[in-house]
N, C-alpha and C positions, 0 to 999 in steps of 0.2 A: 557490491561484497562478491568477496572469492565461494564459486560453490562447494571447493572442496575441504572447508572452515564451517560448512554451516553439516553436508553429512557425506556420510564416506561409504561412495559408488560403493556396487562389488562391479567382480570384477567381468561382466557380461553387461552392466547398464548402462549408456548414456544417455544424458540429460536432452531429456524430445523441447522444454518448454520453458525459459526460463520468465516469467510472469509477475507485471509489477502493474496496482493498478493506473489509470489514464491521466499524463497529466493536466489533462481537464479541469480536474475534479477535486486538482491545491489551487487553482486559481483565485477562490471565494475567499480564502485561507490567507495568501497574499493579497487579492483587496481588500480586504479587511483587517492587515497588518499595515499600509498601507494609511489606511483611514487613521489607526489606533499612531501611526506616526504623526499624522498633521493635525493631530485634536490638541496637543501643546503650541502652538503654533500658535490656533484656532483662540484658544484662550490666552497667548499672550498679546495678541492687538489686543483682545476686548481687556483685557486689565490694563493696555498703555493709555486705551482710551477714559478704559473709568476709573481707576488709580493710578497714575503714574510714577507716584514716589512707590510704590510699594520696590518696581524695578530697579531701580538704581542702583547702587553699593554700596550705596551709606542708607540705607533703608537699613530696619535692625530685622523686616521680616525676609528679605534678600535670601538667607544662605538657607531660608526653610525653602522657598520656593526652590532657590536652585534645588535643594535633596529632595525635595520634593520628586521638579519635575528630570532627575539623576534621577530615581525607585522608578520613577513611570516609565523609562524607557529601556533601562534596564530591565522589567519585567515584562512589559512587548517584545522584546530582543527573547528571553525565555522562551516565552507563553508560544513561539514563529517558530521555535529551534526546535518546540518540542513536537511542536505539529509535523515541521517537516521531518525531523526524524522516524516518527510511530509512518508517517507518508511512505518517506525512502525505504526502511526498515520492513514495511509491510513485503514480504513475496510469497510465492508459489513453484515453487522446483515439478515440473512433471518430465517421471524420465521411466524407459517404458518400462518399468519397474512398479515402479511409486507414485508417486504427490508427496510430495513436502507442503505442510503449509507452514510460513514460520505468518508469525505472527508478536508484532512492534506494542506496548501497549504502557505509555510514556516513556523513560529513558534506562528505566531499569524491570521490566519486566518484558520478557521474549518467553509470548508461545511460540510450543516445535507442535506439531501433529503430520503424522506420521498413514499414508492409509495406503493401501498390497489394490495398482488399477484389474485383478479378477476376482474381490471383495464390493467388485461397484453392482448397485441395483439400478442408481437410479441417477442419470446428469438431467437436470432442468437448468437453460438460460434464462434469464428474466433483464429487459430491455424493459427501462424504465422512464416515459419524460422523454421533452422533448430535445433535451439539449442530449441526455442518452442514444433518441435513436438518431438526431441529426452527426454527433460524435462517435457514433455507433462502437457505445459500451455501455457494461449491463450486470449484470453476478451472473454466478454458476456456480451450481449449487450442485452438493457431489453428494448422492447418498446411497448406505454400505447398508444390509441384512440387518443389520445392529440398529436400534432407533435412534443412542444414544450418539455413536456418530456419522457427522457429517463434513464436510468440511465446505464454505463457500468461498471462493473466491470475488471478492468486491470486486466491484468497480472496474473489472478488466477489460482492452481492445475488446473485439468484435468476438462475445459473448457464443453465437453462435457455432463461432467457427472453432469455435476452441471443443465449445461439446461434441460437434462431430468427431473433433479425435481423440475427445477424451473413451467416448464409446469407441470407438474401431482400436486404439493401445489397451483397451480394457478385453477385446474381445482375443487380439492378439494372448495378450498377456493369460488370457481362462486357456488358451489355446495349449501354451506356454508349462501352466500348472498343470493341463490334464494329463503332457503327455504325447500331444498332433502333435505339436513342432520343437521343433530347436532351437536352439540363442541365437544361434544368426539370422534366422529368421525374423525370434523375435523384437530384432534392434527398433524395426521402423524407421519411420525419415528420421535420424539422432542429424544427419548431417544439413535436415534446417531448421536449424534453428531461427526461435518463434522467438525473441529477444525485446519486448515490449518497455524499456529502460528508457 
């Protein structure tokens, strides 16, 4: 996804990080998809052993079996596609001025939230479980003074590093907004892209 299609950058704004969920978090969906694809094969062998006449083209139930299998496979593909779209299009963009949270819910529902870096009050990294620890992914929660404004980066790689960088960028942006440094110094490590696709 092109960033320019999602956000309109200001003249001094540079993208520092473009973050996606860690790829390991999509593995359970792939395993489930493969299992769901293999279920009809198992049913076919069971039916062939118990009721071999049902699966012959001369049987009156044969068209219903083919129709049922087709509906099942189509539903499985749609399920996988929806989960993949949700995984792939969830994105967090961190610039030297703001955070843009893009969350895809299903096929036709997208929520985009923006948060100015200088408004950040607290950044928390949360790594849970053995997989999160081994593969180094977790959540980063960014909160502001407003009780209802927070952004959660879900299952992103290297959450502690991202937490530290957000704190550093927020401090730089605060200095810029309060007039202690100019825009050029606020750019931060814009040349250091951290693209986790």
